[in-house]
C-alpha positions in Angstrom: 0.0 0.0 0.0 2.6 1.7 0.8 4.5 1.6 -2.6 1.4 2.4 -4.3 0.8 5.7 -2.3 4.4 6.7 -3.4 3.7 5.9 -6.9 0.3 7.9 -6.6 2.8 10.9 -5.2 5.5 10.6 -7.8 2.3 10.9 -10.2 1.3 13.9 -9.0 4.9 15.7 -9.1 5.9 14.3 -12.5 2.4 16.5 -14.0 3.0 19.6 -11.5 3.3 21.8 -15.0 -0.1 20.5 -16.1 -2.9 23.4 -16.3 -5.5 22.6 -13.4 -9.0 21.2 -13.7 -10.4 23.1 -10.9 -12.2 26.2 -12.6 -13.6 24.1 -15.4 -11.5 25.7 -18.1 -10.6 22.1 -19.8 -13.0 20.7 -22.6 -13.2 16.7 -23.4 -13.2 16.9 -27.1 -11.9 14.2 -29.7 -8.6 12.8 -29.8 -7.9 14.7 -32.7 -8.4 18.0 -31.4 -6.8 16.9 -27.7 -3.6 15.3 -29.2 -3.1 17.7 -32.2 0.9 17.4 -32.1 0.5 13.5 -32.1 -2.0 13.2 -35.1 0.3 15.8 -37.2 3.4 14.0 -36.8 1.7 10.8 -38.0 -0.4 12.1 -40.5 2.9 14.1 -42.2 4.5 10.5 -42.2 1.1 8.9 -44.1 0.8 7.0 -41.1 -2.5 8.0 -39.3 -4.6 5.5 -38.5 -8.1 5.6 -41.2 -6.1 8.3 -43.5 -5.4 5.7 -46.0 -5.5 8.1 -49.0 -3.7 7.5 -52.2 -1.5 10.5 -51.5 -0.6 9.1 -48.1 0.4 5.5 -49.6 2.4 7.5 -51.7 4.0 9.8 -49.4 4.7 6.4 -47.0 6.7 4.9 -50.0 8.5 7.6 -50.4 9.6 7.7 -47.1 10.3 4.1 -46.6 12.8 4.0 -49.9 14.7 7.6 -48.2 15.0 5.9 -44.8 16.2 2.8 -46.0 18.8 4.8 -48.3 19.7 6.3 -45.1 20.4 3.3 -43.3 22.2 1.9 -45.7 24.6 4.3 -46.0 25.1 4.9 -42.7 26.0 1.0 -42.3 28.4 0.9 -45.0 30.1 4.1 -43.3 30.1 2.2 -39.5 31.5 -0.9 -41.3 34.2 1.7 -43.2 34.8 3.0 -39.8 35.3 -0.2 -37.7 37.7 -1.5 -40.9 39.9 1.3 -40.3 39.9 1.3 -36.7 37.9 4.4 -36.6 35.7 3.1 -33.5 34.5 6.8 -32.2 33.2 7.4 -35.7 31.6 4.2 -36.2 29.6 4.5 -32.8 28.2 7.8 -34.0 27.5 6.3 -37.1 25.9 3.1 -35.6 23.5 5.5 -33.3 21.8 7.4 -35.8 21.7 4.2 -38.0 19.7 2.6 -35.1 17.7 5.2 -34.4 16.3 5.1 -38.0 16.0 1.3 -37.9 13.5 1.9 -34.7 11.6 5.0 -36.8 11.3 2.1 -39.5 9.8 -0.4 -37.0 7.5 1.9 -35.8 6.4 3.3 -39.5 5.6 -0.4 -40.2 3.8 -0.7 -36.9 1.5 1.8 -37.1 0.6 1.2 -41.1 0.3 -3.2 -40.3 -2.1 -2.5 -36.8 -3.5 0.8 -38.8 -7.3 -0.9 -38.5 -6.7 -1.7 -34.4 -5.1 1.9 -33.7 -8.0 3.7 -35.4 -10.5 1.4 -33.5 -8.5 2.4 -30.1 -9.0 6.2 -31.5 -12.3 5.2 -31.8 -13.0 4.2 -28.9 -11.2 7.0 -26.6 -13.2 9.1 -28.6 -16.5 7.7 -27.7 -15.6 7.2 -23.9 -14.6 10.8 -24.1 -18.2 11.7 -25.4 -20.0 9.7 -22.7 -17.8 11.6 -20.2 -19.3 15.0 -21.5 -22.7 13.6 -21.8 -23.3 11.3 -18.9 -21.0 11.4 -16.3 -21.3 13.5 -12.9 -18.3 16.3 -12.3 -16.2 13.7 -10.0 -16.5 11.4 -13.1 -15.4 13.9 -15.7 -12.6 15.1 -13.6 -11.0 12.0 -13.5 -11.0 11.2 -17.2 -10.3 15.2 -17.4 -6.8 14.6 -15.6 -5.8 11.6 -17.4 -6.3 13.5 -20.3 -4.1 16.5 -19.6 -1.1 14.3 -18.3 -1.4 12.7 -22.1 -1.2 16.6 -23.4 1.9 16.9 -20.8 3.5 14.0 -22.3 2.5 15.1 -26.0 4.3 18.1 -25.3 7.3 17.1 -23.7 8.0 14.7 -26.0 7.6 17.4 -28.9 9.9 19.3 -27.3 12.7 16.7 -26.6 12.3 15.6 -30.6 12.7 19.2 -31.6 15.9 19.9 -29.8 17.2 16.5 -31.0 16.2 16.7 -34.4 17.2 19.9 -35.2 21.0 20.1 -33.6 22.4 18.5 -36.4 21.4 20.3 -39.0 21.5 23.4 -37.2 25.0 22.8 -35.7 26.1 22.1 -39.4 24.3 25.4 -41.0 25.8 27.4 -37.9 29.6 26.3 -38.8 29.5 26.9 -42.2 27.6 30.5 -41.8 30.6 31.3 -39.3 32.9 30.1 -41.7 31.5 31.9 -44.3 32.2 34.9 -42.7 35.2 34.6 -40.8 37.3 32.1 -42.6 38.9 32.3 -46.5 38.0 28.9 -47.1 34.3 27.8 -46.6 34.0 25.0 -44.2 31.0 22.5 -45.5 29.9 20.2 -43.4 27.1 17.7 -43.6 24.3 17.2 -40.4 25.2 13.4 -40.2 28.9 12.6 -41.6 28.7 9.6 -43.8 30.9 8.1 -46.9 28.8 8.1 -50.2 29.3 4.8 -52.1 30.9 6.4 -55.4 30.7 9.3 -54.8 32.4 9.9 -51.8 35.3 12.2 -53.6 32.9 14.9 -54.8 30.4 14.7 -51.9 31.5 18.1 -51.0 31.1 19.6 -55.0 28.3 22.3 -55.0 25.4 20.7 -56.6 25.4 16.9 -55.0 26.8 18.5 -51.6 23.5 20.8 -51.3 21.1 18.1 -52.7 22.4 15.7 -50.0 22.0 18.1 -47.4 18.6 18.8 -48.1 17.8 15.0 -47.7 19.6 14.8 -44.4 17.2 17.9 -43.3 14.6 15.8 -44.4 15.4 12.6 -42.3 15.7 14.9 -39.2 12.2 16.5 -39.8 10.5 13.4 -40.8 12.4 11.3 -38.1 11.3 14.0 -35.7 7.8 13.8 -37.0 7.4 10.2 -36.5 8.9 10.5 -33.1 6.2 13.3 -32.3 3.4 11.0 -33.3 4.3 7.3 -32.2 6.2 8.2 -28.6 3.4 9.7 -27.4 0.7 7.4 -28.2 0.8 4.4 -26.3 1.3 6.6 -23.0 -1.8 8.3 -24.0 -3.7 5.0 -24.6 -2.1 4.0 -21.0 -3.5 6.7 -19.3 -6.6 6.4 -20.9 -7.0 2.9 -19.4 -5.8 4.1 -16.0 -8.5 6.8 -16.0 -11.4 4.1 -16.6 -9.4 1.9 -13.9 -9.6 4.8 -11.1 -13.4 5.4 -12.9 -14.6 1.5 -11.8 -12.6 2.2 -8.2 -14.9 5.0 -8.0 -18.0 3.8 -8.9 -17.1 0.5 -6.2 -17.2 2.6 -3.4 -20.5 3.3 -4.0 -22.1 -0.1 -5.1 -23.5 -1.1 -1.8 -25.3 2.3 -0.7 -27.9 2.0 2.0 -31.6 2.3 0.7 -30.9 0.7 -2.4 -32.6 -2.7 -3.3 -30.8 -5.9 -4.1 -31.7 -6.1 -8.5 -30.0 -2.6 -8.3 -26.9 -3.4 -6.2 -27.0 -6.7 -8.8 -27.4 -4.5 -12.5 -24.7 -2.1 -10.6 -22.3 -4.6 -10.5 -22.9 -5.9 -14.0 -22.3 -2.5 -15.4 -18.9 -2.2 -13.5 -18.1 -6.0 -14.8 -19.0 -4.8 -18.1 -16.9 -2.1 -18.2 -14.1 -4.0 -16.9 -14.2 -6.4 -19.6 -14.2 -3.4 -22.3 -11.1 -2.3 -20.3 -9.1 -5.8 -20.7 -9.9 -5.9 -23.8 -8.7 -2.2 -24.4 -5.2 -3.0 -22.9 -5.0 -6.4 -25.1 -5.3 -4.5 -28.2 -2.9 -1.9 -27.1 -0.5 -4.3 -26.4 -0.6 -6.1 -29.5 0.2 -2.2 -31.0 3.2 -1.3 -28.6 4.8 -4.8 -28.0 7.1 -5.4 -31.0 8.0 -1.7 -31.1 8.9 -1.5 -27.7 11.2 -4.6 -28.0 12.8 -2.8 -30.5 13.5 -0.2 -28.4 14.7 -1.5 -25.1 16.9 -4.0 -26.9 18.4 -1.0 -28.7 18.5 1.8 -26.1 21.5 0.0 -24.0 23.9 1.0 -27.4 22.3 3.9 -28.2 22.6 5.6 -24.9 26.3 4.1 -24.3 27.1 5.2 -28.4 25.8 8.9 -27.1 27.3 9.2 -23.9 31.2 7.7 -25.3 30.5 10.5 -28.2 29.8 13.1 -25.2 32.4 12.2 -23.0 35.0 11.8 -26.5 34.4 15.5 -27.3 35.2 16.3 -23.7 38.4 15.1 -24.0 39.4 16.4 -26.9 38.2 19.9 -25.9 34.6 20.4 -28.2 31.6 21.0 -26.4 29.4 18.1 -26.8 25.9 19.5 -26.9 24.8 17.3 -30.0 25.2 13.9 -28.2 24.7 15.7 -25.0 20.9 16.3 -26.3 21.2 13.0 -27.5 21.7 11.3 -24.5 19.0 12.9 -22.8 16.3 12.3 -25.1 17.5 8.4 -25.1 16.5 8.2 -21.3 13.6 10.2 -21.7 12.5 7.9 -24.4 12.5 4.6 -22.6 11.7 7.0 -19.2 8.3 7.7 -20.3 6.5 4.3 -21.4 8.4 3.0 -18.4 6.7 5.5 -16.1 3.1 5.2 -17.4 3.7 1.6 -17.8 4.1 1.2 -13.7 1.4 3.5 -13.2 -0.9 1.4 -15.2 0.3 -1.9 -13.2 -0.6 0.0 -10.1 -3.7 1.3 -11.3 -4.6 -2.1 -12.0 -3.6 -4.0 -8.9 -6.2 -1.2 -7.3 -9.0 -2.4 -8.5 -8.5 -5.3 -6.4 -8.4 -3.2 -3.3 -11.4 -1.3 -4.1 -13.2 -4.4 -4.3 -12.3 -5.6 -1.1 -12.9 -2.0 0.4 -16.8 -1.6 -1.0 -18.1 -3.1 2.3 -19.2 -6.5 0.8 -19.3 -8.1 3.9 -22.0 -5.9 5.2 -24.8 -7.2 3.0 -26.1 -10.6 2.3 -26.4 -11.2 -1.3 -24.2 -13.7 -2.2 -24.9 -13.3 -5.9 -23.1 -10.2 -5.8 -20.7 -11.2 -3.2 -19.8 -14.3 -5.7 -19.2 -11.8 -8.6 -17.2 -9.4 -6.6 -15.3 -12.3 -5.7 -14.4 -13.3 -9.6 -14.0 -9.6 -10.3 -10.6 -9.5 -8.0 -9.4 -12.7 -8.8 -9.3 -11.4 -11.9 -7.8 -7.8 -11.0 -5.1 -10.2 -9.4 -3.5 -10.4 -12.9 -2.7 -6.5 -13.4 -2.4 -5.1 -17.0 0.8 -3.9 -17.9 2.5 -2.7 -21.4 5.2 -5.2 -22.2 8.0 -6.2 -24.3 8.2 -9.8 -25.8 10.2 -11.2 -22.8 9.4 -8.6 -19.9 6.9 -6.1 -18.6 7.6 -2.6 -19.5 8.1 -0.8 -16.3 10.3 1.2 -13.9 12.2 -2.5 -13.1 13.0 -2.4 -16.9 14.1 1.3 -17.2 16.7 0.1 -14.1 18.2 -2.9 -16.0 18.4 -0.9 -19.0 20.1 1.4 -17.3 22.5 -1.2 -15.8 22.9 -2.7 -19.4 24.2 0.9 -20.5 26.4 1.5 -17.8 28.2 -1.8 -18.3 28.3 -1.4 -22.2 30.0 2.0 -21.6 32.3 0.9 -19.3 33.4 -1.9 -21.5 34.0 0.9 -24.3 35.7 3.4 -22.3 38.3 0.4 -21.1 39.1 -0.7 -24.6 39.7 2.3 -26.4 41.3 3.9 -23.1 
């Protein structure tokens, strides 16, 4: 119980920058109107569920080809650097390589599960509409609290990908601008250093360099938009489930009120059971959409975070300012912390249903049928809802394991290349 209370306290601390709902200014609207940035990120990449038009399909295929080309070039460069003993440069290329691979997995996942994702959004819209029309003020505020938390996650991730996505091309542009004004020979710098097969000797010639820089700029924008579109999506769904579970807990407190006949009590319990079944089905669909992506993210993060930290310390040793990979490292940690945090919250909220059933004053009533139904609800609630990879639940425990793995790999790298 103390652990559960500590989680709720950290939840309130993490949401300290959320707008207040006490003044009634926040209104529940549709998913698309509430989470505009997330929808925009998916829409501009051609993977918004339920928006599979011809233009979107052509844009998606084009995006796939451009991303696959970038992945091939980065892998070619990393292999070349490894063969020539440029291990620091190789880790730089491989970090961007894994980043783009994760992006392709997310695009493929959103496209493959587009119907299921569309149904999840439709169900969320239905619950928002139902909250506006049928819920009392207390129940509406429960839903609003978690919607606002979802907006907060969306804004945090939007800010993060904005910094990381722009830092590499902006840095290259600033260096070239400074060189144009203060140096006799203008320095040309790519946003992401790489080798071009068959064209490497002429890659800094004006037409090819400009074309490739625009290509790199497109990659940065496209990658940022997709991360802005997909990564807040699963936490938003998880928070919606948490809100529905808290709603169930609130209704369980009132299921055995005085002056209510047995028939009405049974009807209330039946409505709660149906609601829980819908929540469990919704959670299964969310897990189906997210499992393969989270497996890829949590498997690649130890290398990504280690590579970013290694690059940061390598720059510090040479007296350079490591702002590019310092931001990259922070974003990598945030990338796994947010789903881990809200996955942990989902687990705690689902377990709280069991406690809510136990505390609903069932022992003061003699209706055996109602008590038998509640015992089944309690038994099911002991199996918590959770986000998961293919092998482990997504929680703060998994976050700590990934951090330990990253630290181990970092120590190994520093010892080998000391």
